[in-house]
C-alpha positions as CSV (number, residue, x, y, z in Angstrom):
1,M,101.7,-48.2,-22.1
2,Q,99.5,-45.5,-22.6
3,A,101.5,-44.5,-26.1
4,R,100.9,-48.0,-27.2
5,A,97.1,-47.6,-26.3
6,I,97.1,-44.3,-28.4
7,A,99.1,-45.7,-31.2
8,S,96.2,-49.1,-31.5
9,G,93.6,-46.4,-31.8
10,L,95.4,-44.5,-35.0
11,A,94.9,-47.8,-36.9
12,E,91.4,-47.0,-37.5
13,F,93.1,-43.6,-39.6
14,G,95.5,-45.8,-41.3
15,I,98.7,-45.5,-39.1
16,G,100.0,-48.8,-38.7
17,P,102.4,-50.6,-36.6
18,A,105.1,-49.7,-39.2
19,R,104.2,-45.9,-39.1
20,W,104.9,-45.4,-35.2
21,S,107.3,-45.8,-32.3
22,A,106.9,-45.4,-28.7
23,A,110.1,-44.7,-26.6
24,Y,111.4,-42.4,-23.7
25,D,112.7,-38.7,-25.1
26,H,115.1,-37.2,-23.0
27,Q,114.5,-33.7,-24.6
28,A,110.6,-33.9,-23.7
29,A,111.5,-35.4,-20.6
30,A,108.3,-37.8,-21.2
31,V,107.2,-40.9,-23.1
32,V,106.4,-40.0,-26.7
33,L,104.7,-41.6,-29.2
34,R,106.4,-40.9,-32.8
35,V,104.3,-41.2,-36.0
36,D,106.1,-41.2,-39.6
37,T,104.5,-38.9,-42.3
38,P,105.3,-37.7,-45.5
39,R,106.1,-34.3,-43.9
40,G,108.4,-36.2,-41.4
41,L,108.4,-37.5,-37.5
42,Y,105.6,-36.2,-35.1
43,A,105.8,-36.9,-32.0
44,L,103.1,-36.7,-29.1
45,A,104.4,-36.7,-25.6
46,I,102.5,-38.4,-22.7
47,P,102.4,-35.5,-20.4
48,A,101.9,-35.4,-16.7
49,P,98.3,-36.2,-15.1
50,G,96.3,-33.3,-15.7
51,Q,98.6,-31.5,-18.7
52,P,97.7,-31.3,-22.5
53,F,99.2,-33.6,-24.6
54,P,102.1,-31.6,-26.4
55,V,102.8,-32.1,-30.2
56,R,106.6,-31.9,-31.1
57,H,107.8,-31.8,-34.8
58,R,111.6,-31.4,-35.9
59,G,112.5,-30.8,-32.0
60,E,109.8,-27.8,-31.7
61,R,106.9,-28.2,-29.7
62,I,104.2,-26.9,-32.3
63,G,100.9,-27.3,-30.8
64,A,99.3,-29.4,-28.0
65,L,96.0,-31.5,-28.4
66,D,92.5,-30.3,-27.6
67,C,92.6,-32.5,-24.4
68,R,94.2,-33.5,-21.0
69,R,95.6,-36.5,-19.6
70,T,92.9,-37.7,-17.3
71,Y,91.0,-40.9,-16.3
72,G,88.0,-39.6,-18.2
73,T,89.6,-39.1,-21.4
74,A,89.9,-42.3,-23.2
75,D,92.9,-43.6,-25.8
76,S,91.0,-43.8,-28.8
77,Y,89.6,-40.1,-28.3
78,T,93.3,-39.0,-27.7
79,A,94.3,-40.9,-31.0
80,A,91.4,-39.4,-33.0
81,L,92.4,-35.7,-31.9
82,F,96.0,-36.7,-33.0
83,A,95.0,-38.0,-36.5
84,A,92.9,-35.0,-36.8
85,F,96.0,-32.8,-36.0
86,L,98.2,-34.3,-38.3
87,R,95.7,-34.1,-41.0
88,D,95.0,-30.9,-40.4
89,R,98.6,-30.1,-40.9
90,A,98.6,-31.5,-44.1
91,A,100.4,-34.4,-42.8
92,L,98.1,-37.5,-42.9
93,D,95.5,-38.2,-45.5
94,I,92.5,-39.6,-43.8
95,P,89.9,-40.6,-46.9
96,G,86.4,-40.3,-46.6
97,R,86.8,-38.6,-43.2
98,D,86.8,-35.0,-44.4
99,A,85.0,-32.9,-41.8
100,C,83.5,-30.3,-44.5
101,P,82.8,-31.7,-47.4
102,T,83.2,-29.8,-50.6
103,T,80.3,-30.0,-53.5
104,K,81.8,-30.3,-56.9
105,N,79.1,-28.6,-59.1
106,M,79.5,-25.2,-57.3
107,V,77.6,-21.9,-59.2
């Protein structure tokens, strides 16, 4: 259920139901939220309470979100961190959400 709640938060970043799926992954031994991107599938595993959210790509762990699974961590916050994780790896375009806008006329 938490994977679906996180996925619903991804809609704000342009990731609709057609681009994600949630299921149990035997390799990760956890429920994962898979997101289809132009760079392939990324999987966010739902960890045990108190643990960080690991991210896998092509079967390998490539990092973790900067938050832990606790009662105080909102699913929308986890969704935003996952979207930022994907954006930082050029797997997701989030138009109009650049953290560091660049100027067009640099001297």
